[in-house]
C-alpha positions in Angstrom: 71.6 75.5 71.0 69.0 77.6 69.4 69.8 79.3 66.2 72.6 76.9 65.2 71.4 74.5 62.5 72.2 70.8 62.6 75.6 69.9 61.3 74.8 68.0 58.1 72.1 67.3 55.5 69.1 69.2 56.7 66.8 71.5 54.8 67.8 74.4 57.1 71.5 74.1 56.2 70.7 74.1 52.5 68.5 77.2 52.9 71.1 78.9 55.1 73.8 78.3 52.4 71.6 79.6 49.7 70.5 82.6 51.7 73.9 83.8 53.0 76.3 82.4 50.5 77.8 80.1 53.1 79.3 82.8 55.3 76.9 82.4 58.2 77.1 78.7 58.0 80.9 78.7 58.4 80.5 81.0 61.4 78.0 78.6 62.9 80.3 75.6 62.3 83.2 77.6 63.9 80.9 78.4 66.9 80.0 74.7 67.2 83.6 73.7 67.1 84.5 76.1 69.9 81.5 74.9 72.0 82.4 71.3 71.3 86.0 71.8 72.4 84.8 73.7 75.4 82.5 70.9 76.4 85.2 68.3 75.8 87.4 70.3 78.2 84.8 70.3 80.9 84.2 66.6 80.5 88.0 65.8 80.6 88.5 68.0 83.6 85.8 66.0 85.4 87.9 62.9 85.1 90.9 64.2 87.0 90.5 65.7 90.5 92.5 68.4 92.1 94.0 67.7 95.6 91.6 70.2 97.1 88.6 68.5 95.4 89.7 65.1 96.7 89.9 66.3 100.3 86.5 67.9 99.9 85.0 64.6 98.6 86.4 62.5 101.4 85.6 64.9 103.3 88.6 65.8 105.3 90.4 69.0 106.4 93.7 69.7 104.6 96.5 71.3 106.5 99.6 71.9 104.3 103.0 71.3 105.7 104.9 74.6 106.2 108.6 73.9 105.5 109.6 77.6 106.2 108.5 77.2 109.8 109.7 73.6 110.3 112.2 72.8 113.1 114.2 70.2 111.2 117.3 70.0 108.9 116.7 71.5 105.5 117.2 68.1 103.7 114.4 66.6 105.8 112.1 69.6 105.1 112.7 69.3 101.4 112.0 65.6 101.5 108.8 66.0 103.5 107.5 68.5 100.9 107.9 65.8 98.2 106.7 63.0 100.5 103.5 64.9 101.3 102.9 65.8 97.7 103.2 62.0 96.8 100.7 61.3 99.6 98.3 63.9 98.1 98.6 62.0 94.8 97.6 58.8 96.6 94.6 60.6 98.1 93.5 61.8 94.6 94.0 58.2 93.3 91.9 56.7 96.1 89.1 59.2 95.6 89.3 58.9 91.8 89.2 55.1 91.9 86.1 55.3 94.2 84.5 57.5 91.6 85.0 55.1 88.7 88.4 55.8 87.3 90.3 52.6 86.6 92.5 51.7 89.5 95.7 51.3 87.4 95.0 54.7 85.8 94.3 56.4 89.1 97.5 55.1 90.7 99.9 55.6 87.8 100.8 59.2 88.9 101.3 58.0 92.5 104.0 55.6 91.6 105.7 58.1 89.3 105.8 60.5 92.2 107.0 57.8 94.5 109.9 56.9 92.3 111.2 60.5 92.7 111.4 60.2 96.5 114.8 59.8 98.2 114.2 59.7 101.9 116.9 60.6 104.5 117.8 57.5 106.6 115.7 58.7 109.5 112.5 58.7 107.3 113.1 55.6 105.3 111.0 53.3 107.6 108.2 55.9 107.6 108.2 56.1 103.8 108.1 52.3 103.6 105.1 52.2 106.0 103.2 54.7 103.8 104.1 52.9 100.6 102.9 49.6 102.1 99.6 51.3 103.0 99.1 52.6 99.5 99.9 49.2 98.0 97.2 47.7 100.3 94.7 50.4 99.3 95.4 49.9 95.6 95.0 46.1 96.0 91.7 46.5 97.9 90.3 48.9 95.2 91.4 46.6 92.5 89.5 43.7 94.2 86.4 46.0 94.2 86.9 46.9 90.6 87.1 43.3 89.6 84.0 42.5 91.8 86.1 40.2 94.1 85.3 42.2 97.2 82.8 44.8 98.5 83.2 47.9 100.5 84.1 46.2 103.7 86.1 48.4 106.1 87.2 45.4 108.1 88.9 43.9 105.0 92.5 42.8 105.8 94.0 45.2 103.3 92.0 48.1 104.8 93.1 47.2 108.3 96.7 46.7 107.3 96.8 50.0 105.4 95.3 51.8 108.4 97.8 50.3 110.8 100.7 51.3 108.7 99.4 54.9 108.4 99.0 55.1 112.1 102.5 53.8 112.7 103.9 56.4 110.1 102.1 59.2 112.0 103.6 58.0 115.3 107.0 58.0 113.6 106.6 61.6 112.5 105.4 62.7 115.9 108.4 60.9 117.6 110.9 62.3 115.1 109.6 65.9 115.2 108.3 66.6 118.7 109.3 70.3 118.5 107.2 71.0 115.4 104.7 73.8 115.6 100.9 73.0 115.8 100.3 73.6 112.1 102.9 71.1 111.0 101.8 68.5 113.5 98.2 69.0 112.3 99.6 68.5 108.7 101.2 65.2 109.7 97.8 64.0 110.9 95.8 65.4 108.0 97.9 63.9 105.2 97.9 60.4 106.8 94.3 60.5 108.1 92.9 61.7 104.7 94.8 58.8 103.0 93.3 56.3 105.5 90.0 54.5 104.6 89.0 54.2 108.3 
């Protein structure tokens, strides 16, 4: 940062104070504070990913569920919006953990979102399958974090997670055969992006 003197103790600071009566120095300190806060904001935002960034980093297409055009009861539409948002949180957690965020920290928002879900009876088993898949993924990532495993896509937790996600997708397709192409693609994209395989 050319033109901004070091913060403390230098000859340049003493000359600057003597030359300008301290007024310019206080402006420079203010500028440094603004720049420091700005850089801290950039660094902090790098630690948390948006859903869109997570999909790009996988990489995977993202098709958002369209409740307005869905052919299902309103209560199921509302639930699926919350359910898919919770899945998006799990996708962000998976990608964040793979990029170095502590697994417990990455998954904390997932479980907060999951606690808010209240599935209709017809979707309870589907929710349970996805939850089991996320639990397996978190356990696998925790083993990697603790250096107890390596990136092995044939690991039992990875295979179990994938099987549960495939069964959940089959459930959605069986329950909602009349859905439009966009929503059927959304069912696939949410669960496939969550899958390791």
